[in-house]
C-alpha positions, -999 to 999 in steps of 0.1 A, spaced: -632 -373 219 -631 -368 181 -660 -348 169 -682 -353 139 -660 -328 120 -630 -351 125 -613 -326 148 -601 -332 184 -606 -308 214 -579 -302 239 -600 -316 267 -634 -332 266 -663 -310 257 -640 -281 246 -643 -268 210 -625 -283 181 -588 -275 182 -569 -274 149 -535 -275 165 -542 -305 187 -558 -323 156 -528 -317 134 -505 -328 163 -524 -361 164 -523 -365 126 -484 -360 128 -482 -384 157 -500 -411 137 -475 -404 109 -445 -409 132 -461 -442 145 -464 -453 108 -427 -445 102 -417 -466 132 -438 -495 120 -459 -494 151 -491 -499 131 -505 -501 96 -529 -473 90 -545 -492 60 -555 -523 80 -558 -511 116 -596 -511 122 -595 -486 150 -569 -461 137 -581 -460 101 -615 -442 105 -600 -418 132 -572 -408 108 -593 -404 77 -618 -382 95 -590 -361 109 -574 -358 75 -607 -346 60 -609 -320 87 -573 -308 80 -580 -305 43 -612 -286 49 -595 -261 71 -568 -254 45 -595 -250 18 -615 -227 41 -584 -205 49 -577 -201 11 -613 -194 2 -615 -167 29 -583 -151 14 -598 -150 -21 -631 -136 -8 -612 -104 4 -610 -81 -25 -582 -60 -10 -559 -90 -3 -530 -96 -27 -524 -134 -29 -487 -130 -36 -481 -114 -2 -472 -134 28 -504 -151 42 -486 -181 58 -495 -189 94 -479 -213 118 -510 -235 118 -509 -238 80 -472 -248 81 -481 -275 108 -510 -286 85 -486 -291 56 -461 -310 78 -488 -333 94 -504 -340 59 -470 -348 44 -469 -381 64 -500 -392 44 -498 -391 6 -527 -415 8 -556 -409 12 -550 -381 -13 -560 -345 -6 -597 -340 -15 -600 -323 -49 -617 -292 -33 -586 -287 -11 -558 -293 -38 -557 -256 -49 -553 -245 -12 -526 -271 -5 -507 -260 -36 -510 -223 -27 -497 -228 9 -469 -249 -2 -459 -221 -27 -462 -197 3 -440 -219 24 -414 -221 -3 -413 -183 -7 -417 -170 29 -398 -195 49 -370 -171 60 -394 -153 83 -404 -184 103 -388 -199 134 -363 -227 131 -390 -252 142 -414 -241 114 -385 -240 89 -377 -276 96 -414 -286 92 -415 -266 59 -384 -284 46 -399 -319 54 -433 -310 40 -418 -298 7 -394 -326 5 -421 -352 9 -442 -335 -18 -414 -329 -43 -379 -343 -36 -363 -316 -58 -381 -286 -43 -355 -257 -44 -368 -242 -11 -359 -275 7 -323 -272 -4 -322 -235 5 -337 -241 40 -311 -268 49 -283 -247 35 -294 -217 56 -298 -238 87 -263 -253 83 -247 -219 78 -263 -204 109 -256 -234 131 -232 -233 161 -208 -262 168 -192 -272 200 -172 -304 209 -192 -305 242 -226 -290 232 -229 -304 197 -248 -286 169 -274 -260 178 -288 -227 170 -282 -195 191 -318 -181 186 -336 -213 197 -341 -203 233 -378 -210 239 -408 -187 241 -444 -184 248 -456 -202 217 -454 -238 205 -434 -228 175 -406 -216 197 -403 -247 219 -365 -255 220 -368 -294 225 -394 -299 198 -374 -276 175 -342 -296 179 -361 -329 175 -377 -317 142 -344 -303 129 -329 -338 135 -358 -353 115 -351 -328 87 -314 -335 85 -319 -372 87 -346 -375 61 -337 -347 37 -299 -346 39 -292 -381 53 -264 -362 72 -253 -387 99 -227 -364 113 -250 -335 119 -277 -357 133 -253 -371 159 -241 -336 168 -277 -324 172 -286 -354 194 -256 -345 216 -272 -310 222 -305 -326 232 -287 -348 258 -266 -319 271 -297 -298 273 -315 -325 294 -285 -325 318 -293 -290 330 -331 -288 320 -362 -307 323 -380 -315 291 -410 -292 294 -439 -315 285 -449 -350 276 -449 -338 240 -413 -325 243 -402 -358 259 -418 -379 232 -403 -358 204 -368 -359 221 -369 -397 226 -381 -402 190 -351 -381 178 -326 -397 201 -335 -433 196 -346 -435 160 -324 -411 141 -287 -412 134 -264 -439 148 -276 -463 175 -262 -450 208 -277 -478 229 -259 -506 211 -234 -526 232 -203 -504 238 -166 -510 247 -157 -497 281 -141 -463 285 -103 -463 290 -95 -440 319 -63 -434 337 -58 -412 368 -21 -404 376 -10 -431 351 -30 -458 368 -59 -474 350 -94 -470 364 -115 -501 360 -152 -498 352 -164 -534 354 -191 -525 379 -207 -499 356 -245 -496 359 -264 -514 332 -280 -491 306 -264 -458 319 -228 -471 323 -225 -450 355 -197 -460 380 -178 -442 407 -143 -445 421 -127 -426 450 -94 -423 467 -88 -416 504 -67 -385 513 -36 -406 521 -35 -419 485 -40 -386 467 -9 -374 449 -1 -345 426 3 -368 396 -34 -376 399 -41 -342 385 -34 -357 351 -64 -377 338 -68 -393 304 -100 -406 289 -104 -425 257 -136 -437 242 -129 -465 217 -162 -464 198 -187 -438 186 -212 -420 208 -211 -397 238 -199 -401 274 -193 -377 301 -184 -376 338 -168 -355 365 -138 -354 387 -139 -339 422 -111 -330 445 -123 -322 480 -100 -304 505 -99 -279 533 -86 -244 529 -90 -210 546 -120 -193 531 -102 -161 521 -75 -181 503 -99 -199 479 -94 -192 443 -120 -192 416 -122 -222 392 -124 -219 354 -155 -239 344 -183 -234 318 -202 -218 348 -183 -191 366 -191 -167 394 -174 -134 403 -180 -115 435 -172 -79 439 -175 -58 471 -180 -20 470 -181 7 497 -211 30 492 -201 66 499 -221 98 496 -208 122 470 -222 155 456 -238 136 428 -254 111 451 -243 76 463 -211 63 447 -194 29 447 -157 24 455 -143 -11 450 -131 -26 483 -95 -37 486 -80 -59 513 -63 -29 530 -93 -6 528 -111 0 562 -149 2 561 -164 22 590 -191 5 611 -225 18 600 -215 21 563 -231 2 535 -213 -25 515 -228 -34 481 -222 -70 469 -221 -73 432 -224 -109 418 -214 -117 382 -227 -150 370 -215 -164 336 -228 -195 319 -221 -209 284 -255 -227 284 -290 -222 297 -295 -236 331 -326 -244 353 -331 -246 390 -298 -229 401 -289 -222 438 -264 -194 446 -252 -191 482 -233 -159 491 -216 -161 524 -208 -128 542 -183 -116 568 -194 -121 604 -194 -83 609 -219 -76 581 -257 -78 583 -282 -77 554 -301 -44 550 -331 -63 535 -342 -89 561 -372 -102 542 -372 -131 518 -390 -125 485 -390 -126 447 -366 -101 431 -361 -90 395 -328 -74 383 -314 -68 348 -337 -93 332 -331 -121 358 -358 -132 382 -349 -150 414 -360 -157 451 -338 -141 476 -336 -156 511 -314 -139 538 -300 -163 565 -277 -159 595 -244 -165 577 -253 -162 540 -279 -150 516 -294 -176 493 -306 -170 457 -328 -195 439 -332 -191 400 -358 -211 382 -340 -204 349 -307 -188 340 -303 -180 303 -270 -183 285 -248 -153 289 -235 -129 317 -259 -118 345 -251 -91 371 -271 -84 402 -265 -67 436 -277 -65 472 -267 -44 501 -251 -51 536 -243 -29 565 -211 -30 585 -223 -38 620 -191 -50 640 -156 -39 639 -128 -65 632 -107 -83 606 -130 -109 590 -129 -134 563 -152 -119 537 -167 -153 527 -172 -165 492 -200 -172 468 -209 -207 456 -233 -216 427 -247 -250 417 -272 -264 392 -296 -284 415 -302 -313 392 -268 -314 376 -244 -308 405 -214 -312 384 -222 -276 371 -210 -256 400 -185 -228 406 -172 -206 434 -158 -171 436 -125 -161 451 -123 -155 489 -115 -121 503 -107 -105 537 -126 -75 550 -115 -49 576 -144 -32 595 -134 -3 619 -153 16 645 -156 53 638 -176 79 618 -192 72 585 -170 71 554 -158 104 539 -178 124 514 -163 130 480 
């Protein structure tokens, strides 16, 4: 699909696309670094690449010429775009063939711009700038400054690895979280040769995949490139994990090849309190994780919440009419709720990481009925979800739950008098079921009589 100009379209018969062309040039560069082909001798790749590089050089030269033509433009101001940064990064894989003479002033100008105005760029583009400048001049001051700033702003967690708070994704390619992390890994590996940080960042990629899907083929390719070809080799033969449950060793001889997955269970008669003490030791480098489940029966209103990275709190309120309008009074176990009154359910969901495809099931007391009977998409406090009322519970489906605390409410009406178990709420990440939580159970007393008092 390459045109006579050397560019590629996004799809056949579409116009030339600079971003796609530069992505292909960078992709060829990564293949070269892997030793997948020799661009100097490959008869098929060589002409494709040379034409694409000529197009890339021409676009940079054209951008620079357009700037100089504008009399009112001050060349020392910031004129750096994301496409020009991507062009420098893609071109940095290819010192040969050299930039055509007509484009050399433009390339030098945009490298100078990148070295000056990198602080205003996204983390993705900062990593691309660091790599482009390092490959051009190993001692470029901006490269050192970028890596220092990245290191100072990074967050570290024993479970989540090394990551950046502001990398949360967005509408534009320069904000893609998976590709951002993969390019940052490339920068730390090539520029700093920092094995420890690279392994920490690889851990974040794996943990992100646990609760997310990689958004595209491009994201998946970049992530695999970063995981398998940077830092230490996590796929080399490993020693088995050393696990004890209640002082007894757990054998993992039947672990699945490649993933190392295995499962052990104990029947109820063998479960003892001492088994609450679990030790895990990993003799070699790398990452491993698992989960321990204890299944048992308990009265619903006696269930207590669990302290996990994902937590769920459920609060019940009695809606009463006051002189200032409707007011909410928190319901206690001893507080009677008159039949006909409104009960507001407030759900507080906290997560220490971004999640995708989350199901929340909120069970309700048998004497309550939902006021809104129709399923549909809802949006509250920055969180979008699909709400589906059912006979015994209301289900909520979230396509994405950002890191942080999220509060949303819905309303029920007291329909039958009695002393009821108030139910509990349960939340689970659909494709990572080990990420789950439940709220505490409650009891609820509904009484026949007049509507609640006014205040």
